[in-house]
PAPARO-8479 format. One record per atom (N, C-alpha, C): residue number from 1; atom name; x, y, z. Coordinates in steps of 0.1 Angstrom, whole numbers, plus 2048, in hexadecimal, padded with zeros to 3 digits. Each point is the difference from the previous one (the first is absolute). Layout:
timar,dose,c1,c2,c3
NUM,CA,X,Y,Z .
...
***
This chain:
timar,dose,c1,c2,c3
1,N,C6F,8C1,C16 .
1,CA,80D,803,803 .
1,C,808,801,7F3 .
2,N,808,80A,7FE .
2,CA,807,802,7F3 .
2,C,80A,7F5,7FE .
3,N,800,7FC,7F3 .
3,CA,80A,7F6,7FD .
3,C,7FD,7F2,803 .
4,N,7F5,7FE,808 .
4,CA,7FC,7F2,804 .
4,C,7F3,7FC,7F8 .
5,N,802,7F6,7F7 .
5,CA,7F4,7FC,7F8 .
5,C,7FD,7F2,803 .
6,N,7F3,7FD,7FF .
6,CA,7FB,7F2,802 .
6,C,804,7F9,7F3 .
7,N,804,7F3,802 .
7,CA,802,7F8,7F4 .
7,C,7F2,7FD,7FA .
8,N,7FF,7FE,7F4 .
8,CA,7F3,7FC,7FA .
8,C,7FF,7F1,804 .
9,N,7F5,7FC,806 .
9,CA,7FE,7F3,805 .
9,C,7F9,7F7,7F5 .
10,N,807,7F7,7FA .
10,CA,7FA,7F8,7F6 .
10,C,7F5,7F7,806 .
11,N,7F5,7FE,7F9 .
11,CA,7F5,7F9,805 .
11,C,803,7F1,802 .
12,N,80A,7FB,7FA .
12,CA,803,7F2,802 .
12,C,808,7FD,80C .
13,N,805,80A,807 .
13,CA,808,7FE,80C .
13,C,7F7,801,80C .
14,N,806,7FB,80B .
14,CA,7F8,801,80D .
14,C,808,809,80A .
15,N,805,80C,7FC .
15,CA,807,808,809 .
15,C,7F7,803,80C .
16,N,7F4,805,7FE .
16,CA,7F6,802,80B .
16,C,7F3,7FA,7FB .
17,N,800,7F4,7FB .
17,CA,7F3,7FA,7FB .
17,C,7FB,7F7,80B .
18,N,7F3,802,804 .
18,CA,7FA,7F8,80A .
18,C,7F3,7FB,7FA .
19,N,800,7F3,7FD .
19,CA,7F5,7FA,7FA .
19,C,7F6,7FC,80B .
20,N,7F4,806,800 .
20,CA,7F7,7FE,80B .
20,C,7F7,7F4,7FC .
21,N,800,7F6,808 .
21,CA,7F9,7F3,7FD .
21,C,7F4,800,80B .
22,N,7F5,7FD,7FB .
22,CA,7F4,7FF,809 .
22,C,7F9,7F3,800 .
23,N,808,7F5,7FE .
23,CA,7FA,7F3,7FF .
23,C,808,7F6,808 .
24,N,7FA,7F6,806 .
24,CA,808,7F7,809 .
24,C,80B,7F9,7F8 .
25,N,7FD,7FD,7F3 .
25,CA,80A,7F9,7F8 .
25,C,80C,808,7FB .
26,N,800,80D,803 .
26,CA,80A,809,7FB .
26,C,80E,7FB,806 .
27,N,80A,7FF,7F8 .
27,CA,80D,7FC,804 .
27,C,80A,80B,7FC .
28,N,809,803,809 .
28,CA,80B,80A,7FC .
28,C,80B,7F8,7F9 .
29,N,807,807,7F7 .
29,CA,80B,7FA,7F9 .
29,C,80A,7FC,80A .
30,N,807,7F5,7FD .
30,CA,80B,7FB,80A .
30,C,80B,80B,801 .
31,N,804,801,80D .
31,CA,80B,809,803 .
31,C,7FC,80F,803 .
32,N,7F3,802,7FF .
32,CA,7FB,80E,803 .
32,C,7FB,801,80F .
33,N,7FA,80B,803 .
33,CA,7FB,804,80D .
33,C,7F1,800,7FF .
34,N,7F9,7FB,809 .
34,CA,7F1,800,800 .
34,C,7FA,808,80C .
35,N,7F4,804,7FE .
35,CA,7F8,806,80B .
35,C,7F3,7F8,800 .
36,N,7FD,7FB,80C .
36,CA,7F4,7F9,802 .
36,C,7F4,809,805 .
37,N,7F4,7FC,7FD .
37,CA,7F4,807,806 .
37,C,801,7FE,80F .
38,N,7FA,80A,807 .
38,CA,801,7FF,80F .
38,C,7F8,7F4,805 .
39,N,7F5,7FD,7F9 .
39,CA,7F7,7F5,805 .
39,C,7FD,7F7,7F4 .
40,N,7FE,7F3,803 .
40,CA,7FB,7F7,7F5 .
40,C,7F2,804,7FC .
41,N,7FD,7FC,7F3 .
41,CA,7F2,802,7FC .
41,C,7F6,7F7,808 .
42,N,7F4,804,800 .
42,CA,7F6,7F8,807 .
42,C,800,7F2,7FB .
43,N,800,7F6,809 .
43,CA,800,7F2,7FC .
43,C,80E,7FA,7FD .
44,N,80A,808,802 .
44,CA,80E,7FB,7FD .
44,C,809,803,80C .
45,N,80A,7F9,802 .
45,CA,80A,802,80A .
45,C,80D,805,7FA .
46,N,800,802,7F3 .
46,CA,80C,805,7F9 .
46,C,7FF,80E,7FC .
47,N,80A,808,804 .
47,CA,800,80F,7FC .
47,C,804,801,7F1 .
48,N,7F9,807,7F9 .
48,CA,804,803,7F2 .
48,C,80C,808,7FE .
49,N,808,7FD,7F6 .
49,CA,80B,809,7FC .
49,C,7F9,80C,7F9 .
50,N,802,80C,805 .
50,CA,7FA,80C,7F9 .
50,C,80A,808,7F8 .
51,N,80D,7FD,802 .
51,CA,80A,808,7F9 .
51,C,80D,7F9,800 .
52,N,808,802,7F6 .
52,CA,80E,7FB,7FF .
52,C,809,80B,7FA .
53,N,80C,7FF,803 .
53,CA,80A,808,7FA .
53,C,80D,7F8,7FD .
54,N,806,802,7F5 .
54,CA,80B,7F8,7FC .
54,C,80D,804,808 .
55,N,801,80D,804 .
55,CA,80D,804,805 .
55,C,800,807,80E .
56,N,7F4,804,805 .
56,CA,800,808,80C .
56,C,7F5,7FA,809 .
57,N,803,7FD,80D .
57,CA,7F6,7FC,809 .
57,C,7F5,80B,803 .
58,N,7F4,7FC,7FF .
58,CA,7F5,809,801 .
58,C,7FD,805,80F .
59,N,805,7F8,809 .
59,CA,7FD,802,80E .
59,C,80B,807,808 .
60,N,80A,805,7F9 .
60,CA,80C,806,806 .
60,C,801,80E,7FD .
61,N,805,808,80A .
61,CA,803,80E,7FD .
61,C,80D,801,7F9 .
62,N,803,80B,7FA .
62,CA,80D,801,7FA .
62,C,80C,7FD,809 .
63,N,7FF,804,80C .
63,CA,80A,7FE,80A .
63,C,802,7F1,804 .
64,N,7F5,7F9,7FF .
64,CA,800,7F1,803 .
64,C,805,7F8,7F5 .
65,N,801,805,7F4 .
65,CA,805,7F9,7F4 .
65,C,80F,7FD,801 .
66,N,804,7F5,7F9 .
66,CA,80E,7FD,7FF .
66,C,806,80A,7F6 .
67,N,80D,802,800 .
67,CA,806,809,7F6 .
67,C,7FD,7FC,7F1 .
68,N,7FE,7F3,7FD .
68,CA,7FC,7FC,7F3 .
68,C,7F2,804,7FD .
69,N,7F7,7FF,809 .
69,CA,7F3,805,7FE .
69,C,7FF,80F,7FF .
70,N,808,807,808 .
70,CA,800,80F,7FE .
70,C,806,803,7F2 .
71,N,80A,7F9,7FC .
71,CA,805,802,7F2 .
71,C,7F5,7FE,7F6 .
72,N,7F7,7F6,802 .
72,CA,7F6,7FE,7F6 .
72,C,7F6,80C,800 .
73,N,7FE,806,80B .
73,CA,7F7,80D,801 .
73,C,808,80B,7F9 .
74,N,80D,801,803 .
74,CA,808,80B,7FA .
74,C,801,7FF,7F1 .
75,N,7FF,7F3,7FB .
75,CA,802,7FE,7F1 .
75,C,7F6,807,7F8 .
76,N,7F5,804,806 .
76,CA,7F5,807,7F8 .
76,C,804,80E,7FD .
77,N,80B,805,806 .
77,CA,804,80E,7FE .
77,C,80D,800,7F8 .
78,N,800,80A,7F7 .
78,CA,80C,801,7F7 .
78,C,80A,809,807 .
79,N,80C,7FC,802 .
79,CA,80B,808,805 .
79,C,7FD,805,80E .
80,N,7FB,7F8,809 .
80,CA,7FD,804,80E .
80,C,80E,800,807 .
81,N,805,80B,805 .
81,CA,80D,800,806 .
81,C,800,7F7,80D .
82,N,80B,7FB,804 .
82,CA,801,7F7,80B .
82,C,7FC,806,80D .
83,N,801,80D,801 .
83,CA,7FC,807,80D .
83,C,7F1,804,800 .
84,N,7F8,7FB,7F7 .
84,CA,7F2,803,7FF .
84,C,7F8,7F3,801 .
85,N,7F4,801,807 .
85,CA,7F7,7F5,801 .
85,C,7F3,804,7FA .
86,N,7F9,7F6,7F9 .
86,CA,7F3,804,7FB .
86,C,7F5,800,80B .
87,N,7F5,806,7FD .
87,CA,7F4,7FF,809 .
87,C,7FB,7F2,800 .
88,N,7F9,7FC,80A .
88,CA,7FA,7F2,801 .
88,C,7F4,801,80A .
89,N,7F6,7F8,7FD .
89,CA,7F5,800,80A .
89,C,805,7FD,80E .
90,N,7FC,808,80A .
90,CA,805,800,80D .
90,C,7FE,7F2,807 .
91,N,7F5,7F9,7FC .
91,CA,7FD,7F3,806 .
91,C,802,7F5,7F6 .
92,N,808,803,7F5 .
92,CA,801,7F6,7F6 .
92,C,7F5,800,7F6 .
93,N,800,7F8,7F6 .
93,CA,7F6,7FF,7F6 .
93,C,7F3,7F9,804 .
94,N,801,7F8,80B .
94,CA,7F4,7F8,804 .
94,C,7F3,809,802 .
95,N,800,80B,807 .
95,CA,7F4,807,802 .
95,C,7FA,805,7F2 .
96,N,808,804,7F7 .
96,CA,7FB,805,7F3 .
96,C,7FA,7F4,7F9 .
97,N,808,7F5,7FF .
97,CA,7FB,7F4,7F9 .
97,C,7F3,7FA,806 .
98,N,7FF,800,80D .
98,CA,7F3,7FB,806 .
98,C,7F5,809,7FD .
99,N,802,80D,801 .
99,CA,7F5,809,7FD .
99,C,7FC,7FF,7F1 .
100,N,80A,7FF,7F7 .
100,CA,7FC,7FF,7F2 .
100,C,7FA,7F3,7FD .
101,N,804,7F5,807 .
101,CA,7FA,7F3,7FE .
101,C,7F1,800,803 .
102,N,7FC,807,80B .
102,CA,7F2,802,804 .
102,C,7F9,807,7F5 .
103,N,806,80B,7FB .
103,CA,7F9,807,7F5 .
103,C,7FE,7F8,7F3 .
104,N,80B,7F8,7FD .
104,CA,7FF,7F8,7F4 .
104,C,7F5,7F6,802 .
105,N,7FF,7FA,80C .
105,CA,7F6,7F6,802 .
105,C,7F2,806,7FF .
106,N,7FE,80B,806 .
106,CA,7F2,807,800 .
106,C,7FD,805,7F2 .
107,N,809,807,7FA .
107,CA,7FD,807,7F3 .
107,C,803,7F8,7F4 .
108,N,807,7F5,802 .
108,CA,803,7F7,7F4 .
108,C,80A,806,7F6 .
109,N,80A,807,805 .
109,CA,80A,806,7F8 .
109,C,80A,7F6,7FB .
110,N,804,801,7F4 .
110,CA,80B,7F8,7FB .
110,C,809,809,7F7 .
111,N,80D,7FD,7FF .
111,CA,809,807,7F7 .
111,C,80B,805,807 .
112,N,809,808,7FA .
112,CA,80C,806,806 .
112,C,7FE,80E,803 .
113,N,805,804,80C .
113,CA,801,80E,804 .
113,C,80E,803,802 .
114,N,805,80A,7F9 .
114,CA,80E,805,801 .
114,C,7FF,80F,803 .
115,N,805,804,80B .
115,CA,800,80E,803 .
115,C,80D,804,807 .
116,N,803,80D,800 .
116,CA,80B,805,808 .
116,C,7FA,80A,80A .
117,N,803,7FD,80C .
117,CA,7FA,808,80B .
117,C,80B,809,806 .
118,N,7FD,80D,800 .
118,CA,809,80A,806 .
118,C,7FE,801,80F .
119,N,80B,7FC,807 .
119,CA,800,800,80F .
119,C,809,80C,804 .
120,N,7FA,808,809 .
120,CA,808,80C,805 .
120,C,80A,7FC,80B .
121,N,807,809,805 .
121,CA,80B,7FE,80A .
121,C,7FA,7FC,80D .
122,N,7F3,801,802 .
122,CA,7FA,7FB,80D .
122,C,7FB,7F2,7FF .
123,N,800,7FA,7F4 .
123,CA,7FB,7F3,7FE .
123,C,7F1,800,7FB .
124,N,7FB,80B,7FC .
124,CA,7F2,801,7FC .
124,C,7FF,7FF,7F1 .
125,N,7F8,7F7,7FB .
125,CA,7FD,7FF,7F1 .
125,C,7F9,80C,7FC .
126,N,805,808,7F7 .
126,CA,7FA,80D,7FC .
126,C,7F8,7FF,7F4 .
127,N,805,7F9,7F6 .
127,CA,7F9,7FF,7F3 .
127,C,805,7F3,7F9 .
128,N,7FA,7FD,7F5 .
128,CA,804,7F4,7F9 .
128,C,7FF,803,7F1 .
129,N,807,7F8,7F8 .
129,CA,7FF,801,7F1 .
129,C,7FD,7F2,7FC .
130,N,7F4,7FE,7F9 .
130,CA,7FC,7F4,7FB .
130,C,807,7FD,7F3 .
131,N,806,7F4,7FE .
131,CA,807,7FD,7F4 .
131,C,7F8,7F6,7F8 .
132,N,7FA,7F6,808 .
132,CA,7F8,7F6,7FA .
132,C,7F5,7FC,80A .
133,N,7F4,7FE,7FB .
133,CA,7F5,7FB,809 .
133,C,7F5,7FA,7F7 .
134,N,7F9,7F6,806 .
134,CA,7F6,7F9,7F8 .
134,C,7F3,809,7FE .
135,N,7FC,808,80A .
135,CA,7F5,808,7FE .
135,C,801,80B,80B .
136,N,7F8,80A,7FE .
136,CA,800,80C,809 .
136,C,7FD,7FC,80F .
137,N,7F6,7F7,802 .
137,CA,7FC,7FC,80D .
137,C,80B,7F9,807 .
138,N,807,7F7,7FA .
138,CA,80C,7F9,806 .
138,C,80B,80A,803 .
139,N,803,809,7F7 .
139,CA,80A,80A,803 .
139,C,7FD,809,80C .
140,N,7F3,805,800 .
140,CA,7FC,808,80C .
140,C,801,7F8,80D .
141,N,7FC,7F3,800 .
141,CA,800,7F8,80C .
141,C,80E,7FE,805 .
142,N,809,7FC,7F7 .
142,CA,80E,7FE,804 .
142,C,806,80D,805 .
143,N,7FE,80B,7F8 .
143,CA,806,80D,804 .
143,C,7FB,804,80E .
144,N,7F3,7FE,803 .
144,CA,7FB,804,80D .
144,C,807,7F8,80B .
145,N,802,7F4,7FE .
145,CA,807,7F8,80A .
145,C,80F,805,802 .
146,N,806,802,7F5 .
146,CA,80E,805,801 .
146,C,802,80E,806 .
147,N,7F7,809,7FC .
147,CA,800,80D,806 .
147,C,7FE,801,80F .
148,N,7F9,7F6,805 .
148,CA,7FE,7FF,80F .
148,C,80B,7F8,807 .
149,N,809,7FB,7F9 .
149,CA,80B,7F7,806 .
149,C,80C,809,805 .
150,N,804,7FE,80C .
150,CA,80C,807,805 .
150,C,80D,7FA,7FA .
151,N,809,808,7FC .
151,CA,80D,7FB,7FB .
151,C,80C,803,808 .
152,N,80A,7F8,800 .
152,CA,80D,804,805 .
152,C,805,80A,7F5 .
153,N,804,80C,804 .
153,CA,804,809,7F5 .
153,C,80D,7FC,7FA .
154,N,803,805,7F4 .
154,CA,80D,7FE,7FA .
154,C,80A,807,808 .
155,N,80D,7FC,7FF .
155,CA,80B,807,806 .
155,C,80A,804,7F6 .
156,N,803,80C,800 .
156,CA,80B,806,7F7 .
156,C,80B,804,80A .
157,N,80A,7F7,800 .
157,CA,80B,803,80A .
157,C,7FA,7FD,80E .
158,N,801,809,809 .
158,CA,7FB,7FE,80E .
158,C,7F2,806,801 .
159,N,7FB,807,7F6 .
159,CA,7F3,807,801 .
159,C,7F4,7F8,7F9 .
160,N,7F5,801,806 .
160,CA,7F4,7FB,7F8 .
160,C,7FD,809,7F4 .
161,N,7FC,7FA,7F6 .
161,CA,7FD,808,7F3 .
161,C,7F4,7FA,7F9 .
162,N,7FB,807,7F6 .
162,CA,7F5,7FC,7F8 .
162,C,805,7F7,7F5 .
163,N,7F9,7F6,7FC .
163,CA,804,7F7,7F5 .
163,C,7F4,7F8,7FC .
164,N,800,7FB,7F4 .
164,CA,7F5,7F8,7FB .
164,C,802,7F1,804 .
165,N,7F5,7F9,802 .
165,CA,7FF,7F2,803 .
165,C,7F9,7F9,7F5 .
166,N,806,7F6,7F9 .
166,CA,7F9,7F9,7F5 .
166,C,7F7,7F5,806 .
167,N,7F4,7FF,7FB .
167,CA,7F7,7F6,805 .
167,C,7FA,7F9,7F3 .
168,N,802,7F3,800 .
168,CA,7FC,7F8,7F4 .
168,C,7F8,7F4,806 .
169,N,7F3,800,7FE .
169,CA,7F7,7F6,805 .
169,C,7FA,7F8,7F5 .
170,N,7FF,7F3,801 .
170,CA,7F9,7F8,7F6 .
170,C,7F4,7FA,807 .
171,N,7F4,805,7FD .
171,CA,7F4,7FC,806 .
171,C,7F9,7F5,7F9 .
172,N,7FE,7F5,807 .
172,CA,7FA,7F5,7F9 .
172,C,7F6,7F8,80A .
173,N,7F5,7FC,7FA .
173,CA,7F7,7F8,807 .
173,C,801,7F2,7FB .
174,N,7FF,7F6,809 .
174,CA,801,7F2,7FB .
174,C,7F5,7F8,806 .
***
């Protein structure tokens, strides 16, 4: 969209950073939002924390977020007019995070993945631009998950429109 640019996301911030934890001892920082594994590991009754976010709940859609949480999503965009909304995964971040957590667990990926995903006016992820990734296999795996994810399309005034969605994942095994 002309005139609308993504802010450069510093690696030290958690605008859309989701640290994936795959160990029972993993703890989310205080004051953040967590996502638990669907089932406890064999031999345990405690579900592991598989992801956390400092500013945005992972299990909520954009519409279910509070105005403050929506503002956190919007803060990733430079000069986003008040009558526009960014795209967001239609079912929230949880399905993406759960799928990536399985891949991280199987493939033993670690590191940061930062990408911008181009979402069209129908909510379909069309393409992505990789900015940072630990290795090609991790980048391909995360991109495959994201490209299959349905999105709530961006809104430009009253109309759906195409826009980029920034995704910043911190993949970590513990």
